[in-house]
N, C-alpha and C positions, 0 to 999 in steps of 0.2 A: 063173486068175481073177488081178485084183489090185483091193485093197478101196481105197476111199480114205475116209477119217472126216475131215469137217471139224468144228472144236470154236471155235466165237467166244468172244472172251476174256470174261471173268467182269464185270459192273456193275463201271464205274468208279468211284472218288472223285473229283466233280468240284471238290469244295472243299477236298482235300487240298494241301499246300504242294508242286508241282511246277514246273518250266521248263515246257518246250516239251512236246507233247502228248502225244510221243514215251515220257516219261518219267510218265507218268499212273498212280498207281496205282490199286489194285483199292478198290473200297469193301467193308465187312462183307459186306454180300449176296452180291457178286461170290464172295467167298472159300471162303462154304457151299455155294454154286452149281457152282464148281468142284470141291469135293471129292464133291459127291452124283455129279455127270457121272464122276468116278473110278472110284467105288466102282460103281455102275449099271454102267460097262462091264467091269468085272471079274466083275458081276454076270450078267452078259448074254454071260461070255466073247467081249468083241471087243476086248481089249486089244490095241493096234498092235504091232507089229514096231519102225516106228522113230516118233518124234514129231520133227515139223519145228516150232519158234514161229518168228512176227514178234518182234524183237529189240524189242518194245515192251515196259516194263515191265509191263503189264498183260497182254498176251497170254502173255508168258516166266511169269511166277507161274502164270498157270492152269494153265498146261500142270506145270510143278511141283507144284503141289496135288494135281492131279487125278492124277495119276502117283502121289505118295506117299500118297490116299486110296486109292488105288487098288489099292495095293501094286504095280504093274506094275513090270517088269523090263527097262525098253525102255529104249534108249540116247534121250535129247535131243536138239537141236541147236536154234541159233538161225539164221536169215538175217534181212538186212534185208530182202533181195527182197520177203517178206512183207507189211511195211509198206506201204500204200496201193499195194497189187498189183491190176493187172487181173488176168481170168478168165486173158488170155493169157499172164502170168508165173506162175500155179498150172499149169497145161498144162506151161511151161516146165521148172517147179519139180520135176513129177512125171515127167516124160520124163529125168531124168537121172538115178533113185533107179538101185541097182543090183538086177537080177531078182531076186536071192535075197529082196528085202525081199515080203513076201505083202501086207500092210497097213499104210499109210503113215497120220499122224493129223497136219494142217494144223492149226495154231491160230493163229488173225487174227482178220480184222475185217469191220465193214460198209461200203460195201455191195458189197466183193468177193464172200463169201462167198452171198450171194444170185444175187448176177449170176454166180457160177460155177456153183452148182447146176442153174439155168436151159442157161445154155452146153454144160453139159456132162451133163445130162437131158434138156431138156426140160420141167421139172417147174419151174412159178412158185411160191415162198414165202417166206415171210419168214423173216426168223432172228435172233430177240432173243439178247441176251446170256446168253452160257455155253449155248446151244443148239449141240447134236452132230447129224451127220446121216452115213450112210452112202451111200456109192453104190459100187457094182462094175462093172466096165470085163471083158468078156468077153475077156482077152487075157491071151498069157504075159510079155510087154514091156513095161515103163513107157513106150518109147519108142512106142509103136501104141498109146496112148492119146490119144483123140481128143476135140475137142467134139461131142456131142450122142452120144457113145459108151459114156456111163455109165448105169445103171438108180438112180434115186434107190429106196433099200430103205429106209429109216426117217428120220425124227427127229423130234428131241425135245427139249423144255422143260424145264428141271430145277423146276421148280416142279411139272412133272406126274409126280415121281417120288417113290415112298415115301422115308422116310428108311431107307437099309440099316445 
């Protein structure tokens, strides 16, 4: 089985001094939520084998904060392919993963995450900032992951979690 965790970046700071959208940082609320999700995933033993983030500042910061707060021993990488991505780009990213990776977390943006959950699982959901979900694929190889082939196991929003 292959497991995909999707994490939307935390709340961004629209009032910060930044140039392009790609450079927008997290707000204090986004920092807190990213840490909460990181600790939650450790607590439920859902730490991914690999984290791949969008290169947007808010997404990379979310990934780093979650990893640090949860004390994950996980490789973090970033790709521009997850910024303004389509669900097809998500599938392409997954299909390129080595099969030794059992679970991967992708950290990115709306509306891609909601639409990706829909096309991967058939479930319709709203994906608020710093929300995370788990999708399982009954596949041995990432190359075999397909639209409609996943099962949504859970979706959680950080403000519904206790402080750990």
